C-alpha positions in Angstrom: -1.0 -29.5 38.0 0.6 -26.0 38.6 3.3 -26.9 36.1 0.8 -27.9 33.5 -1.1 -24.6 33.9 2.1 -22.7 33.4 3.0 -24.7 30.3 -0.4 -24.0 28.7 -0.5 -20.3 29.6 2.9 -19.7 27.9 2.1 -21.8 24.8 1.8 -19.9 21.5 -1.7 -20.0 20.0 -2.0 -22.4 17.0 -4.8 -23.3 14.6 -5.5 -26.6 12.9 -8.1 -28.0 10.6 -10.0 -30.8 12.4 -12.5 -31.6 9.6 -12.6 -30.9 5.9 -15.0 -32.3 3.3 -16.7 -31.5 0.0 -20.4 -32.0 0.1 -20.7 -31.2 -3.6 -18.8 -29.2 -6.3 -20.4 -26.0 -4.9 -20.3 -26.7 -1.2 -17.2 -27.2 0.8 -17.0 -27.4 4.6 -14.1 -26.9 7.0 -13.8 -26.9 10.8 -10.9 -25.3 12.6 -9.6 -24.8 16.1 -7.5 -22.0 17.5 -6.0 -22.4 20.9 -4.9 -21.7 23.6 -6.4 -18.2 24.0 -6.8 -16.1 27.1 -10.3 -15.3 28.4 -12.2 -13.0 26.0 -9.8 -13.4 23.1 -11.8 -16.1 21.4 -14.9 -13.9 21.0 -12.8 -11.0 19.6 -11.1 -13.2 17.0 -14.3 -15.1 16.2 -16.4 -12.0 15.5 -13.7 -10.3 13.5 -12.9 -13.4 11.4 -16.6 -14.1 10.7 -17.1 -10.6 9.4 -13.9 -10.8 7.3 -14.9 -14.1 5.8 -18.4 -12.9 4.9 -17.7 -9.4 3.9 -14.0 -8.9 2.8 -13.3 -11.9 0.5 -13.6 -11.4 -3.2 -15.5 -13.6 -5.6 -16.1 -13.7 -9.4 -19.5 -13.5 -11.0 -21.3 -12.9 -14.3 -22.6 -9.4 -14.0 -24.1 -8.7 -17.5 -25.6 -10.6 -20.4 -26.4 -9.4 -23.9 -28.8 -11.2 -26.1 -30.2 -10.2 -29.5 -32.8 -7.4 -29.5 -35.6 -8.5 -27.3 -38.4 -6.3 -25.8 -38.1 -7.3 -22.1 -36.6 -9.9 -19.8 -39.8 -12.0 -19.6 -39.8 -12.6 -23.3 -39.9 -16.2 -24.5 -37.9 -17.1 -27.6 -39.0 -19.7 -30.0 -36.9 -22.8 -29.6 -35.8 -21.9 -26.1 -37.5 -23.5 -23.2 -36.7 -20.8 -20.6 -37.6 -17.1 -20.6 -34.8 -14.5 -20.7 -35.4 -13.9 -16.9 -34.9 -17.6 -16.1 -31.7 -17.6 -18.2 -30.4 -14.6 -16.3 -31.2 -16.4 -13.0 -29.2 -19.4 -14.1 -26.3 -17.3 -15.1 -26.4 -15.6 -11.7 -25.8 -19.0 -10.1 -22.7 -19.9 -12.1 -19.7 -20.2 -9.7 -16.4 -19.0 -11.1 -12.9 -19.0 -9.7 -10.4 -16.4 -10.8 -7.6 -14.0 -9.9 -8.6 -11.4 -12.4 -8.9 -7.6 -11.8 -11.6 -5.5 -13.3 -14.1 -6.7 -15.9 -13.5 -9.3 -18.6 -15.6 -10.5 -21.5 -17.0 -14.1 -22.1 -19.5 -15.6 -24.3 -21.8 -18.5 -25.2 -22.5 -19.5 -28.8 -24.0 -22.9 -29.4 -26.6 -24.5 -31.7 -29.5 -26.6 -30.6 -31.2 -28.7 -29.9 -29.2 -29.4 -26.7 -28.9 -28.6 -23.0 -26.6 -25.6 -22.5 -24.4 -25.8 -19.3 -21.6 -23.8 -17.7 -19.0 -25.8 -19.7 -20.3 -24.0 -22.9 -19.1 -20.6 -21.6 -16.0 -19.4 -23.4 -13.9 -17.8 -20.7 -10.8 -15.6 -20.5 -7.6 -17.5 -19.4 -7.7 -16.2 -15.8 -11.2 -17.6 -15.1 -12.3 -21.2 -14.4 -15.7 -22.8 -13.8 -16.2 -24.6 -10.5 -19.1 -26.8 -11.7 -19.3 -27.4 -15.4 -22.7 -29.1 -15.0 -24.6 -26.0 -13.9 -27.6 -25.6 -16.2 -28.2 -22.4 -18.2 -30.8 -23.1 -20.9 -32.5 -25.8 -22.9 -32.6 -25.4 -26.7 -35.5 -27.4 -28.1 -35.0 -26.6 -31.8 -32.0 -26.3 -34.2 -31.4 -22.6 -33.6 -28.3 -20.6 -32.8 -28.0 -19.3 -29.2 -25.4 -16.6 -28.7 -25.0 -14.5 -25.5 -22.2 -12.0 -24.7 -21.2 -12.0 -21.0 -19.3 -9.7 -18.6 -17.4 -11.2 -15.7 -16.3 -9.2 -12.7 -14.4 -9.8 -9.5 -15.5 -7.9 -6.5 -16.8 -8.4 -2.9 -20.2 -8.3 -1.2 -23.4 -7.8 -3.1 -24.0 -5.9 -6.3 -27.6 -5.1 -7.2 -28.0 -4.1 -10.8 -30.8 -1.8 -11.9 -31.7 -2.2 -15.6 -32.3 1.0 -17.6 -34.4 1.6 -20.6 -31.4 2.2 -22.8 -29.7 -1.2 -22.1 -32.6 -3.5 -21.7 -35.0 -2.5 -24.5 -32.7 -1.3 -27.2 -29.6 -3.5 -27.4 -30.7 -6.6 -25.4 -28.2 -6.1 -22.6 -29.2 -7.0 -19.1 -27.3 -6.4 -15.8 -27.3 -9.4 -13.4 -27.4 -9.1 -9.6 -24.2 -10.6 -8.2 -23.3 -12.2 -5.0 -19.5 -12.1 -4.9 -19.2 -13.8 -1.5 -17.3 -17.1 -1.8 -18.2 -17.9 1.8 -21.8 -19.1 2.3 -21.8 -19.3 6.1 -19.6 -19.1 9.2 -20.2 -20.2 12.7 -17.9 -19.7 15.7 -18.2 -21.2 19.1 -16.0 -21.1 22.3 -14.9 -23.7 24.7 -13.5 -22.6 28.1 -11.1 -24.7 30.1 -8.6 -24.3 33.0 -11.3 -22.9 35.2 -12.3 -20.4 32.6 -8.9 -18.8 32.3 -8.3 -20.2 28.8 -10.4 -20.6 25.7 -10.5 -22.6 22.5 -12.1 -21.1 19.4 -14.0 -23.3 16.9 -14.6 -22.0 13.4 -17.0 -23.6 10.9 -16.8 -22.4 7.3 -18.9 -23.2 4.3 -17.8 -22.1 0.8 -19.2 -22.2 -2.7 -16.2 -24.1 -4.1 -14.4 -21.1 -5.6 -12.3 -21.2 -2.4 -11.7 -24.0 0.0 -12.4 -23.2 3.7 -8.7 -23.2 4.4 -8.0 -20.8 1.6 -10.8 -18.6 2.8 -9.5 -18.6 6.3 -6.0 -17.6 5.2 -7.3 -14.8 2.8 -9.6 -13.4 5.6 -6.6 -13.3 8.0 -4.6 -11.4 5.4 -7.5 -9.0 4.9 -7.7 -8.3 8.7 -3.9 -7.8 8.9 -4.0 -5.3 6.0 -6.8 -3.3 7.7 -4.6 -2.7 10.7 -1.3 -2.0 8.9 -2.2 1.8 8.6 -2.3 2.0 12.4 1.1 0.4 12.7 2.5 2.7 10.0 1.0 5.7 11.7 2.7 4.7 15.0 6.0 4.4 13.2 5.5 7.8 11.5 4.5 9.4 14.8 7.6 7.9 16.4 9.7 9.2 13.6 8.2 12.7 13.9 8.7 12.6 17.7 12.3 11.6 17.2 12.8 14.5 14.7 11.0 16.9 17.1 13.2 15.7 20.0 16.3 16.1 17.9 15.2 19.5 16.8 14.5 20.5 20.5 17.9 19.2 21.5 19.5 21.3 18.7 17.6 24.4 19.8 18.6 23.7 23.4 22.2 23.6 22.4 21.8 26.7 20.3 20.1 28.6 23.1 22.8 27.5 25.6 25.3 29.2 23.2 23.5 32.5 23.8 25.1 32.6 27.3 28.3 33.7 25.6 26.7 36.4 23.4 26.6 39.8 25.1 23.7 42.3 24.6 26.1 44.9 23.0 26.0 42.6 19.9 22.3 43.3 19.4 22.1 45.4 16.4 20.3 48.8 16.8 20.2 48.6 20.6 20.4 52.3 21.8 23.1 53.1 24.3 20.5 54.3 26.9 18.7 51.0 26.8 22.0 49.1 26.8 23.1 50.9 29.9 19.8 50.4 31.7 19.8 46.6 30.9 23.4 46.2 32.0 22.8 48.2 35.2 20.0 45.8 36.1 22.3 42.7 35.8 21.4 41.7 32.2 24.7 41.1 30.4 24.0 38.4 27.9 21.3 37.6 25.4 20.4 34.6 27.5 19.9 36.8 30.5 17.5 38.9 28.4 15.6 35.9 27.2 15.0 34.9 30.8 13.1 38.1 31.4 9.5 38.7 30.5 8.0 42.2 29.7 6.9 42.6 33.3 10.4 42.1 34.5 11.7 44.7 32.1 9.1 47.2 33.3 10.7 47.1 36.7 14.0 48.4 35.4 14.7 52.0 36.4 13.7 54.5 33.7 12.2 51.8 31.5 8.9 52.7 29.9 6.4 50.5 27.9 7.8 51.7 24.6 11.3 50.8 25.8 10.2 47.3 26.6 8.5 46.9 23.1 11.7 48.3 21.4 13.9 45.8 23.2 11.6 42.9 22.4 11.5 43.9 18.7 15.3 44.2 18.6 15.7 40.8 20.2 13.3 39.1 17.8 15.1 40.7 14.8 18.5 39.5 16.0 17.7 36.1 17.5 17.8 34.1 14.2 21.1 35.5 13.2 22.6 34.9 16.6 21.4 31.3 16.7 23.0 30.6 13.3 26.5 31.6 14.5 
């Protein structure tokens, strides 16, 4: 029993998918286990992963639609069963999968009567529709239905506020977007080995633009990227500390060399001050650096102005002396 405990405690944590299914084109489910973990680690990982899955992953949505000139979004158009508002709500629900960056254009241009679905959207090459059967509008008469669309990749929520200039004049309407590919996340913890070890269970539901396994991997990368600056900062600080240590060592070596430089080499040092310093046992520049102003004031016949003059001379000469 003791050997088994030791084996488990030293084992590297691993994760595996224990259940995966598609409950529809726009609903995928995955269940994952991560173990073994030490006490308290499962909750830390579970909370962080849940927030990353729900808040950090990017999704693709239709964010703008432009019809012909219409007075407002609740307008009903002859030959179209839905109002403009209902069409916008249907466009909001379209699930897209892409790796695009920024905003791209798309369009719908069909002739009725017919049922218009997601498969009628003309998309840029980098975008794909998850469910082609998603309903958009029903045309009841032989009319042309053309809409210009904007597609955007982002994360979180985007609440669009229509303005008078884009909704009443040119027929353009912003669409609220939910860029989150993960619909829900649950995490639970199972303790074992008398509470010393834990097992983390993660349940993930997605809208089909990502599988739960893809979402888990992407969220893991996002979390790692969030902490990279701290690792870089530590390396930079370590580099700075090494440079500072090297600089300090160089200065120490340079200052040690001042033991061999005598005070008579200090430019502009008057003979009277030189004799007084030498008489008090100060022979080298290093000897002088070891003294503070109070020590110098104790030298016979030294006055305050003499101390200041010596310190100024030392400061003026020290850089030149160190560079020798």
